[in-house]
Every structure is written in C-alpha cells, then in structure tokens.
NURODO-589397 format. One record per residue: residue number from 1; residue in three letters; x, y, z of N, C-alpha, C in turn. Coordinates in nm, 4 decimals, always signed. Example, Ala and Ser with C-alpha at 12.3 -4.5 7.8 and 13.67 -1.06 7.14 Angstrom:
2
SITE   k   r      n.x      n.y      n.z     ca.x     ca.y     ca.z      c.x      c.y      c.z
SITE   1 ALA  +1.3190  -0.5690  +0.7800  +1.2300  -0.4500  +0.7800  +1.3200  -0.3300  +0.7800
SITE   2 SER  +1.2850  -0.2250  +0.7080  +1.3670  -0.1060  +0.7140  +1.2900  +0.0030  +0.7870
END
This chain:
171
SITE   k   r      n.x      n.y      n.z     ca.x     ca.y     ca.z      c.x      c.y      c.z
SITE   1 MET  -1.0400  -1.0120  +1.9203  -0.9263  -0.9387  +1.9726  -0.8127  -1.0373  +1.9948
SITE   2 ALA  -0.6940  -0.9929  +1.9660  -0.5762  -1.0792  +1.9785  -0.5411  -1.1021  +2.1255
SITE   3 ASP  -0.4836  -1.2159  +2.1548  -0.4418  -1.2509  +2.2905  -0.3112  -1.1802  +2.3221
SITE   4 LEU  -0.3122  -1.0943  +2.4240  -0.1943  -1.0159  +2.4574  -0.1054  -1.0841  +2.5605
SITE   5 THR  -0.1420  -1.2025  +2.6069  -0.0601  -1.2712  +2.7059  +0.0563  -1.3443  +2.6391
SITE   6 LYS  +0.0450  -1.3764  +2.5120  +0.1521  -1.4447  +2.4397  +0.2478  -1.3415  +2.3812
SITE   7 GLN  +0.3697  -1.3856  +2.3586  +0.4664  -1.3002  +2.2894  +0.4244  -1.2890  +2.1430
SITE   8 PRO  +0.4198  -1.1680  +2.0900  +0.3809  -1.1534  +1.9499  +0.4871  -1.2124  +1.8575
SITE   9 ARG  +0.4419  -1.2698  +1.7494  +0.5320  -1.3215  +1.6472  +0.5395  -1.2137  +1.5382
SITE  10 VAL  +0.6300  -1.1196  +1.5585  +0.6388  -0.9999  +1.4755  +0.6634  -1.0350  +1.3287
SITE  11 GLY  +0.7590  -1.1228  +1.3020  +0.7899  -1.1593  +1.1637  +0.6703  -1.2182  +1.0922
SITE  12 ARG  +0.6001  -1.3069  +1.1613  +0.4807  -1.3694  +1.1018  +0.3725  -1.2640  +1.0799
SITE  13 GLY  +0.3579  -1.1730  +1.1741  +0.2579  -1.0668  +1.1604  +0.2877  -0.9768  +1.0421
SITE  14 LEU  +0.4147  -0.9396  +1.0253  +0.4519  -0.8548  +0.9121  +0.4345  -0.9288  +0.7799
SITE  15 LEU  +0.4629  -1.0587  +0.7810  +0.4422  -1.1383  +0.6602  +0.2938  -1.1390  +0.6225
SITE  16 PHE  +0.2066  -1.1558  +0.7199  +0.0625  -1.1509  +0.6940  +0.0230  -1.0117  +0.6439
SITE  17 ALA  +0.0797  -0.9072  +0.7040  +0.0447  -0.7701  +0.6664  +0.0809  -0.7382  +0.5217
SITE  18 LEU  +0.1791  -0.8092  +0.4681  +0.2164  -0.7876  +0.3280  +0.1006  -0.8149  +0.2322
SITE  19 ALA  +0.0059  -0.8982  +0.2725  -0.1099  -0.9279  +0.1879  -0.1971  -0.8049  +0.1654
SITE  20 ALA  -0.1791  -0.7016  +0.2468  -0.2544  -0.5775  +0.2267  -0.2117  -0.5071  +0.0982
SITE  21 ILE  -0.0900  -0.5341  +0.0514  -0.0402  -0.4655  -0.0680  -0.1185  -0.5063  -0.1932
SITE  22 PRO  -0.1273  -0.6356  -0.2276  -0.2050  -0.6683  -0.3482  -0.3531  -0.6297  -0.3359
SITE  23 LEU  -0.4083  -0.6425  -0.2155  -0.5462  -0.6002  -0.1932  -0.5604  -0.4513  -0.2243
SITE  24 GLY  -0.4682  -0.3718  -0.1714  -0.4711  -0.2276  -0.1954  -0.4527  -0.1925  -0.3420
SITE  25 ILE  -0.3664  -0.2659  -0.4107  -0.3439  -0.2398  -0.5533  -0.4719  -0.2644  -0.6321
SITE  26 VAL  -0.5392  -0.3758  -0.6067  -0.6621  -0.4074  -0.6794  -0.7684  -0.3006  -0.6536
SITE  27 ILE  -0.7876  -0.2657  -0.5273  -0.8881  -0.1645  -0.4935  -0.8518  -0.0307  -0.5569
SITE  28 TRP  -0.7242  +0.0060  -0.5507  -0.6771  +0.1316  -0.6077  -0.7090  +0.1385  -0.7568
SITE  29 VAL  -0.6717  +0.0337  -0.8300  -0.6898  +0.0342  -0.9755  -0.8379  +0.0396  -1.0118
SITE  30 VAL  -0.9212  -0.0343  -0.9396  -1.0650  -0.0323  -0.9679  -1.1212  +0.1088  -0.9462
SITE  31 ILE  -1.0895  +0.1685  -0.8316  -1.1382  +0.3040  -0.8024  -1.0830  +0.4022  -0.9056
SITE  32 TRP  -0.9556  +0.3891  -0.9380  -0.8870  +0.4769  -1.0344  -0.9574  +0.4720  -1.1695
SITE  33 GLU  -0.9873  +0.3513  -1.2163  -1.0503  +0.3362  -1.3479  -1.1960  +0.3809  -1.3480
SITE  34 LEU  -1.2595  +0.3849  -1.2326  -1.3952  +0.4377  -1.2234  -1.3958  +0.5900  -1.2210
SITE  35 GLY  -1.2779  +0.6495  -1.2117  -1.2661  +0.7954  -1.2167  -1.2761  +0.8651  -1.0823
SITE  36 TYR  -1.2596  +0.7913  -0.9754  -1.2664  +0.8507  -0.8417  -1.1266  +0.8679  -0.7838
SITE  37 VAL  -1.1206  +0.9321  -0.6681  -0.9931  +0.9562  -0.6009  -0.9442  +0.8241  -0.5427
SITE  38 ALA  -0.8530  +0.7610  -0.6148  -0.8056  +0.6279  -0.5759  -0.7197  +0.6308  -0.4507
SITE  39 SER  -0.6643  +0.7465  -0.4182  -0.5774  +0.7517  -0.3004  -0.6539  +0.7209  -0.1720
SITE  40 LEU  -0.7866  +0.7224  -0.1783  -0.8654  +0.6791  -0.0624  -0.8383  +0.5327  -0.0289
SITE  41 ALA  -0.7918  +0.4574  -0.1275  -0.7587  +0.3163  -0.1044  -0.6434  +0.3018  -0.0052
SITE  42 SER  -0.5687  +0.4092  +0.0175  -0.4592  +0.4019  +0.1148  -0.5123  +0.3688  +0.2548
SITE  43 PHE  -0.6357  +0.4114  +0.2842  -0.6951  +0.3761  +0.4132  -0.7200  +0.2263  +0.4231
SITE  44 VAL  -0.7568  +0.1663  +0.3121  -0.7786  +0.0211  +0.3097  -0.6460  -0.0503  +0.3359
SITE  45 ILE  -0.5395  -0.0008  +0.2725  -0.4074  -0.0621  +0.2919  -0.3667  -0.0521  +0.4386
SITE  46 ALA  -0.3847  +0.0654  +0.4994  -0.3466  +0.0841  +0.6402  -0.4283  -0.0065  +0.7320
SITE  47 GLY  -0.5597  -0.0045  +0.7150  -0.6462  -0.0865  +0.8009  -0.6216  -0.2358  +0.7826
SITE  48 ALA  -0.6067  -0.2772  +0.6574  -0.5831  -0.4191  +0.6297  -0.4488  -0.4643  +0.6855
SITE  49 ALA  -0.3468  -0.3804  +0.6728  -0.2142  -0.4164  +0.7248  -0.2194  -0.4358  +0.8761
SITE  50 LEU  -0.2876  -0.3462  +0.9465  -0.3001  -0.3606  +1.0920  -0.3779  -0.4871  +1.1288
SITE  51 TRP  -0.4899  -0.5097  +1.0625  -0.5733  -0.6261  +1.0921  -0.4982  -0.7552  +1.0622
SITE  52 LEU  -0.4347  -0.7610  +0.9462  -0.3602  -0.8815  +0.9075  -0.2412  -0.9057  +1.0009
SITE  53 TYR  -0.1761  -0.7977  +1.0439  -0.0656  -0.8130  +1.1389  -0.1161  -0.8836  +1.2653
SITE  54 GLU  -0.2276  -0.8348  +1.3194  -0.2820  -0.8948  +1.4424  -0.3127  -1.0429  +1.4232
SITE  55 LYS  -0.3687  -1.0766  +1.3071  -0.4009  -1.2172  +1.2808  -0.2741  -1.3020  +1.2745
SITE  56 GLY  -0.1704  -1.2506  +1.2121  -0.0464  -1.3265  +1.1961  +0.0388  -1.3313  +1.3214
SITE  57 ALA  +0.0464  -1.2194  +1.3925  +0.1329  -1.2123  +1.5100  +0.0657  -1.2694  +1.6341
SITE  58 GLY  -0.0661  -1.2732  +1.6335  -0.1376  -1.3208  +1.7513  -0.1432  -1.2163  +1.8605
SITE  59 ALA  -0.1150  -1.0920  +1.8274  -0.1180  -0.9823  +1.9240  -0.1297  -0.8508  +1.8487
SITE  60 GLU  -0.1688  -0.7487  +1.9229  -0.1715  -0.6159  +1.8628  -0.0280  -0.5742  +1.8326
SITE  61 PRO  -0.0085  -0.4880  +1.7336  +0.1283  -0.4514  +1.6960  +0.1989  -0.3713  +1.8050
SITE  62 SER  +0.3249  -0.4033  +1.8238  +0.4084  -0.3259  +1.9144  +0.4629  -0.2055  +1.8369
SITE  63 ARG  +0.5245  -0.1156  +1.9084  +0.5837  +0.0006  +1.8406  +0.6968  -0.0421  +1.7484
SITE  64 LYS  +0.7690  -0.1452  +1.7867  +0.8760  -0.1952  +1.6998  +0.8179  -0.2497  +1.5695
SITE  65 ALA  +0.7069  -0.3199  +1.5774  +0.6415  -0.3715  +1.4566  +0.5861  -0.2569  +1.3730
SITE  66 GLY  +0.5581  -0.1456  +1.4381  +0.5031  -0.0298  +1.3679  +0.5932  +0.0210  +1.2578
SITE  67 VAL  +0.7232  +0.0123  +1.2765  +0.8168  +0.0556  +1.1722  +0.7957  -0.0287  +1.0467
SITE  68 GLY  +0.7846  -0.1586  +1.0643  +0.7595  -0.2468  +0.9510  +0.6237  -0.2222  +0.8886
SITE  69 LEU  +0.5230  -0.1983  +0.9721  +0.3891  -0.1717  +0.9210  +0.3841  -0.0429  +0.8401
SITE  70 VAL  +0.4514  +0.0595  +0.8877  +0.4557  +0.1857  +0.8119  +0.5282  +0.1643  +0.6791
SITE  71 GLY  +0.6359  +0.0858  +0.6809  +0.7066  +0.0543  +0.5565  +0.6188  -0.0214  +0.4585
SITE  72 ILE  +0.5435  -0.1187  +0.5086  +0.4507  -0.1943  +0.4241  +0.3442  -0.1005  +0.3672
SITE  73 PHE  +0.2938  -0.0134  +0.4504  +0.1905  +0.0808  +0.4085  +0.2423  +0.1739  +0.2984
SITE  74 ILE  +0.3567  +0.2357  +0.3215  +0.4114  +0.3287  +0.2216  +0.4456  +0.2548  +0.0924
SITE  75 GLY  +0.5078  +0.1385  +0.1045  +0.5381  +0.0586  -0.0141  +0.4127  +0.0200  -0.0904
SITE  76 GLY  +0.3080  -0.0162  -0.0184  +0.1813  -0.0521  -0.0816  +0.1186  +0.0635  -0.1569
SITE  77 VAL  +0.1234  +0.1823  -0.0976  +0.0664  +0.3003  -0.1635  +0.1461  +0.3352  -0.2895
SITE  78 VAL  +0.2788  +0.3307  -0.2809  +0.3619  +0.3606  -0.3977  +0.3338  +0.2603  -0.5092
SITE  79 LEU  +0.3301  +0.1313  -0.4757  +0.3035  +0.0285  -0.5768  +0.1631  +0.0432  -0.6357
SITE  80 ALA  +0.0657  +0.0789  -0.5538  -0.0711  +0.0971  -0.6032  -0.0784  +0.2160  -0.6989
SITE  81 PHE  -0.0102  +0.3255  -0.6648  -0.0089  +0.4428  -0.7527  +0.0549  +0.4070  -0.8864
SITE  82 LEU  +0.1686  +0.3389  -0.8823  +0.2360  +0.2981  -1.0062  +0.1487  +0.2025  -1.0871
SITE  83 ALA  +0.0766  +0.1143  -1.0194  -0.0136  +0.0228  -1.0903  -0.1230  +0.1008  -1.1621
SITE  84 GLY  -0.1742  +0.2047  -1.0992  -0.2736  +0.2893  -1.1640  -0.2188  +0.3548  -1.2898
SITE  85 MET  -0.0936  +0.4002  -1.2819  -0.0306  +0.4605  -1.3991  -0.0105  +0.3575  -1.5100
SITE  86 VAL  +0.0309  +0.2380  -1.4740  +0.0511  +0.1320  -1.5738  -0.0814  +0.0982  -1.6421
SITE  87 VAL  -0.1891  +0.0896  -1.5638  -0.3197  +0.0611  -1.6229  -0.3609  +0.1744  -1.7174
SITE  88 ASP  -0.3354  +0.2987  -1.6786  -0.3632  +0.4111  -1.7693  -0.2871  +0.3956  -1.8999
SITE  89 GLY  -0.1590  +0.3616  -1.8903  -0.0777  +0.3411  -2.0104  -0.1301  +0.2261  -2.0939
SITE  90 TRP  -0.1689  +0.1191  -2.0265  -0.2222  +0.0019  -2.0972  -0.3493  +0.0408  -2.1741
SITE  91 MET  -0.4361  +0.1157  -2.1075  -0.5603  +0.1592  -2.1732  -0.5289  +0.2515  -2.2917
SITE  92 TYR  -0.4306  +0.3373  -2.2746  -0.3933  +0.4288  -2.3822  -0.3433  +0.3515  -2.5037
SITE  93 TYR  -0.2534  +0.2573  -2.4825  -0.1964  +0.1836  -2.5952  -0.2922  +0.0810  -2.6536
SITE  94 ASN  -0.3957  +0.0446  -2.5801  -0.4988  -0.0415  -2.6366  -0.6017  +0.0395  -2.7135
SITE  95 GLY  -0.6136  +0.1672  -2.6813  -0.7107  +0.2520  -2.7502  -0.8527  +0.2095  -2.7198
SITE  96 LYS  -0.9446  +0.2828  -2.7762  -1.0861  +0.2557  -2.7501  -1.1320  +0.1250  -2.8139
SITE  97 ASP  -1.0733  +0.0907  -2.9270  -1.1169  -0.0283  -2.9998  -1.0157  -0.1416  -2.9930
SITE  98 GLY  -0.9267  -0.1371  -2.8961  -0.8268  -0.2413  -2.8840  -0.7083  -0.2209  -2.9773
SITE  99 GLN  -0.7028  -0.1097  -3.0469  -0.5923  -0.0773  -3.1369  -0.5128  +0.0373  -3.0758
SITE 100 GLN  -0.3826  +0.0413  -3.1064  -0.3017  +0.1543  -3.0614  -0.3561  +0.2792  -3.1282
SITE 101 LEU  -0.3650  +0.3881  -3.0527  -0.4159  +0.5128  -3.1067  -0.3277  +0.5608  -3.2214
SITE 102 GLY  -0.3890  +0.6009  -3.3321  -0.3164  +0.6600  -3.4436  -0.2419  +0.5599  -3.5295
SITE 103 SER  -0.2675  +0.4325  -3.5149  -0.1942  +0.3337  -3.5932  -0.2857  +0.2172  -3.6280
SITE 104 SER  -0.2622  +0.1610  -3.7442  -0.3391  +0.0423  -3.7815  -0.2622  -0.0855  -3.7468
SITE 105 VAL  -0.1411  -0.0687  -3.6923  -0.0579  -0.1824  -3.6553  -0.0858  -0.2175  -3.5093
SITE 106 GLU  -0.1170  -0.3428  -3.4841  -0.1414  -0.3903  -3.3476  -0.0067  -0.4099  -3.2768
SITE 107 LEU  +0.0054  -0.3547  -3.1580  +0.1277  -0.3713  -3.0791  +0.1200  -0.5007  -2.9986
SITE 108 SER  +0.2341  -0.5651  -2.9809  +0.2386  -0.6831  -2.8950  +0.2348  -0.6382  -2.7492
SITE 109 THR  +0.2066  -0.7319  -2.6618  +0.2044  -0.7017  -2.5184  +0.3402  -0.6479  -2.4738
SITE 110 GLY  +0.4480  -0.7096  -2.5209  +0.5830  -0.6642  -2.4860  +0.6094  -0.5219  -2.5314
SITE 111 GLN  +0.5646  -0.4879  -2.6516  +0.5841  -0.3523  -2.7021  +0.5058  -0.2517  -2.6186
SITE 112 LYS  +0.3831  -0.2870  -2.5832  +0.3017  -0.1965  -2.5010  +0.3693  -0.1724  -2.3662
SITE 113 LEU  +0.4163  -0.2794  -2.3034  +0.4833  -0.2649  -2.1738  +0.6116  -0.1838  -2.1867
SITE 114 GLN  +0.6852  -0.2038  -2.2963  +0.8069  -0.1264  -2.3194  +0.7737  +0.0218  -2.3331
SITE 115 TYR  +0.6698  +0.0547  -2.4080  +0.6286  +0.1947  -2.4230  +0.5832  +0.2535  -2.2894
SITE 116 ILE  +0.5134  +0.1753  -2.2111  +0.4668  +0.2239  -2.0810  +0.5862  +0.2559  -1.9915
SITE 117 VAL  +0.6851  +0.1667  -1.9868  +0.8054  +0.1905  -1.9057  +0.8785  +0.3147  -1.9555
SITE 118 GLU  +0.8919  +0.3287  -2.0860  +0.9579  +0.4477  -2.1425  +0.8795  +0.5743  -2.1092
SITE 119 ASP  +0.7475  +0.5678  -2.1194  +0.6643  +0.6840  -2.0871  +0.6801  +0.7254  -1.9410
SITE 120 MET  +0.6908  +0.6269  -1.8523  +0.6998  +0.6573  -1.7096  +0.8321  +0.7235  -1.6729
SITE 121 GLN  +0.9256  +0.7246  -1.7641  +1.0534  +0.7919  -1.7402  +1.0516  +0.9367  -1.7889
SITE 122 GLN  +0.9388  +0.9809  -1.8432  +0.9274  +1.1160  -1.8968  +0.8706  +1.2116  -1.7912
SITE 123 PRO  +0.9411  +1.3220  -1.7623  +0.8914  +1.4180  -1.6629  +0.7533  +1.4742  -1.6973
SITE 124 LYS  +0.7251  +1.4894  -1.8247  +0.5963  +1.5466  -1.8650  +0.4796  +1.4570  -1.8200
SITE 125 LEU  +0.4985  +1.3272  -1.8249  +0.3946  +1.2354  -1.7779  +0.3682  +1.2580  -1.6297
SITE 126 TRP  +0.4758  +1.2702  -1.5519  +0.4621  +1.2901  -1.4070  +0.3955  +1.4235  -1.3758
SITE 127 GLU  +0.4203  +1.5248  -1.4588  +0.3535  +1.6541  -1.4399  +0.2025  +1.6376  -1.4543
SITE 128 GLY  +0.1609  +1.5534  -1.5471  +0.0186  +1.5284  -1.5664  -0.0467  +1.4601  -1.4468
SITE 129 TYR  +0.0316  +1.3934  -1.3678  -0.0196  +1.3240  -1.2493  +0.0025  +1.4049  -1.1206
SITE 130 SER  +0.0430  +1.5309  -1.1335  +0.0810  +1.6083  -1.0143  -0.0332  +1.6204  -0.9133
SITE 131 ASN  -0.1563  +1.6433  -0.9582  -0.2682  +1.6517  -0.8635  -0.2921  +1.5181  -0.7947
SITE 132 ASP  -0.2817  +1.4097  -0.8708  -0.2986  +1.2760  -0.8122  -0.1895  +1.2472  -0.7098
SITE 133 ILE  -0.0679  +1.2908  -0.7405  +0.0438  +1.2701  -0.6480  +0.0203  +1.3463  -0.5181
SITE 134 LEU  -0.0261  +1.4709  -0.5294  -0.0516  +1.5513  -0.4086  -0.1619  +1.4887  -0.3227
SITE 135 LEU  -0.2696  +1.4440  -0.3858  -0.3766  +1.3783  -0.3090  -0.3267  +1.2489  -0.2450
SITE 136 THR  -0.2440  +1.1773  -0.3180  -0.1881  +1.0529  -0.2635  -0.1007  +1.0821  -0.1429
SITE 137 LEU  -0.0174  +1.1845  -0.1523  +0.0666  +1.2221  -0.0380  -0.0186  +1.2601  +0.0824
SITE 138 LEU  -0.1260  +1.3346  +0.0585  -0.2149  +1.3752  +0.1676  -0.2768  +1.2534  +0.2356
SITE 139 PHE  -0.3376  +1.1650  +0.1564  -0.4039  +1.0483  +0.2150  -0.3037  +0.9486  +0.2723
SITE 140 THR  -0.1843  +0.9445  +0.2167  -0.0806  +0.8573  +0.2728  -0.0384  +0.9087  +0.4100
SITE 141 ALA  -0.0245  +1.0407  +0.4223  +0.0104  +1.0985  +0.5527  -0.0992  +1.0696  +0.6555
SITE 142 ILE  -0.2237  +1.0809  +0.6129  -0.3346  +1.0533  +0.7052  -0.3366  +0.9050  +0.7425
SITE 143 GLY  -0.3225  +0.8170  +0.6423  -0.3232  +0.6726  +0.6690  -0.2047  +0.6296  +0.7531
SITE 144 GLY  -0.0859  +0.6837  +0.7225  +0.0328  +0.6533  +0.8026  +0.0178  +0.7070  +0.9440
SITE 145 GLY  -0.0427  +0.8242  +0.9542  -0.0695  +0.8808  +1.0854  -0.1640  +0.7935  +1.1658
SITE 146 TYR  -0.2586  +0.7311  +1.0974  -0.3517  +0.6395  +1.1636  -0.2767  +0.5218  +1.2247
SITE 147 ILE  -0.1818  +0.4671  +1.1498  -0.1034  +0.3543  +1.2020  -0.0236  +0.3984  +1.3241
SITE 148 VAL  +0.0452  +0.5097  +1.3124  +0.1281  +0.5589  +1.4237  +0.0407  +0.5919  +1.5442
SITE 149 LEU  -0.0713  +0.6591  +1.5218  -0.1612  +0.6932  +1.6315  -0.2139  +0.5676  +1.7001
SITE 150 THR  -0.2476  +0.4666  +1.6213  -0.2958  +0.3399  +1.6772  -0.1904  +0.2795  +1.7701
SITE 151 LEU  -0.0652  +0.2882  +1.7308  +0.0416  +0.2295  +1.8119  +0.0686  +0.3100  +1.9380
SITE 152 PHE  +0.0636  +0.4432  +1.9276  +0.0995  +0.5254  +2.0425  -0.0157  +0.5501  +2.1387
SITE 153 LYS  -0.1387  +0.5354  +2.0936  -0.2507  +0.5540  +2.1872  -0.2787  +0.4275  +2.2664
SITE 154 ASN  -0.2201  +0.3169  +2.2229  -0.2439  +0.1882  +2.2873  -0.1298  +0.1584  +2.3848
SITE 155 PRO  -0.1522  +0.1715  +2.5148  -0.0441  +0.1450  +2.6109  +0.0042  +0.0002  +2.6062
SITE 156 LYS  -0.0761  -0.0902  +2.5542  -0.0355  -0.2294  +2.5444  +0.0811  -0.2449  +2.4474
SITE 157 SER  +0.0892  -0.1560  +2.3474  +0.2006  -0.1614  +2.2521  +0.3327  -0.1398  +2.3243
SITE 158 ALA  +0.3360  -0.0411  +2.4113  +0.4584  -0.0127  +2.4857  +0.4918  -0.1292  +2.5788
SITE 159 ASN  +0.3899  -0.1889  +2.6399  +0.4130  -0.3024  +2.7290  +0.4694  -0.4214  +2.6533
SITE 160 GLN  +0.4234  -0.4430  +2.5301  +0.4765  -0.5529  +2.4492  +0.6238  -0.5294  +2.4190
SITE 161 ASP  +0.6597  -0.4039  +2.3890  +0.7997  -0.3733  +2.3611  +0.8852  -0.4003  +2.4846
SITE 162 LYS  +0.8362  -0.3623  +2.6039  +0.9120  -0.3855  +2.7262  +0.9252  -0.5356  +2.7527
SITE 163 ALA  +0.8173  -0.6089  +2.7319  +0.8211  -0.7543  +2.7568  +0.9130  -0.8230  +2.6581
SITE 164 ALA  +0.9175  -0.7735  +2.5354  +1.0035  -0.8351  +2.4336  +1.1505  -0.8108  +2.4635
SITE 165 THR  +1.1843  -0.6938  +2.5213  +1.3237  -0.6643  +2.5503  +1.3680  -0.7186  +2.6852
SITE 166 ASN  +1.2723  -0.7442  +2.7754  +1.3042  -0.7938  +2.9078  +1.2030  -0.9017  +2.9465
SITE 167 PRO  +1.2148  -1.0206  +2.8883  +1.1131  -1.1237  +2.9097  +1.1061  -1.1781  +3.0518
SITE 168 THR  +1.2048  -1.1541  +3.1359  +1.2012  -1.2087  +3.2714  +1.1115  -1.1291  +3.3634
SITE 169 LYS  +1.0886  -1.0012  +3.3320  +1.0017  -0.9180  +3.4146  +0.8668  -0.9058  +3.3448
SITE 170 SER  +0.7614  -0.9121  +3.4208  +0.6275  -0.8947  +3.3616  +0.5897  -0.7483  +3.3679
SITE 171 SER  +0.5094  -0.7066  +3.2700  +0.4665  -0.5658  +3.2647  +0.3359  -0.5476  +3.3334
END
C-alpha cells in the first residue's frame, strides 16, 4: 500500500500509468487474434493504470489525478482497438500463405501499411466492426466507471486534494 503521509507526485504517477497503454495493446491484440472479446482487456488497462500510478506517485490517486487516469485509460482503449484493426488488416494483406489475397505479387511492408490506412478511412470497414465498437464502449464505460468509483469511494482521495491545495493545514 502506498504511503499517504507524503505528498503524491502526480506527474510521476501519471507518467508511470502511461505504461498501461502498451501493456493493454499487447493483451488486446493477443485476445483479439484468438477470437475472443478483446474489449475485456480494457479492465487490464484500468487496473494497471491505477496500480502503476500508485507506484509512481507514492500515494493513492487523488481526484485531480483521476482526470489524467481516465484520459490515459480512454486513450489506451482507443489505441488498443485501432491496433486490433491494424493487425486484422496486416493479416488480410499477408493472406493465409504470406501472399496478398488474389494476387501473385508480393506487397512491400510500406504498401501493406498504406492499404491498411486507406482501408481504415472507409465507412464500410467501420460498419463491419460495429459490434466490436459497441462492446468496447460498454467495457470502456465499466472500466472508466471503476476508476471513478475507486477515486470517489476512497475518502483519502479527497483528503489528498485538500492537502495539495492547502498544504499548511493538515487533513
């Protein structure tokens, strides 16, 4: 448990919490490629961000830090979802045998990435992901709610905010 007698180092805590993003992306893509509901990885991003924040800040997150944590969480989920789409595109353009589907010409890595970016700008592609988007929104709301609930159910969070704004008085 973090020491609550020291002033939290919010910036350092948020910097540590950023490490939850690549962790979440890797977990998301692995689950996604196994054919499961990858949006469950949003819980990992939320939990990891909170844990990493505590390690970096040396204290439990204050409500003020919560805004940054929610931003990190939402950004992580969006990046993880996009990474899943990019991996899908990569698999499509590599085909089953490492060849582009329907062509005997091997595409370069740059060409594949260019096609993936162009594909992601097509509304029809996004329509195909509509169920995944809805599940992601649901689990993101639950995971974000977990972060907010953690901050508001903990009276120490409010005390940290008061101590940070008025360091001469003890809470």
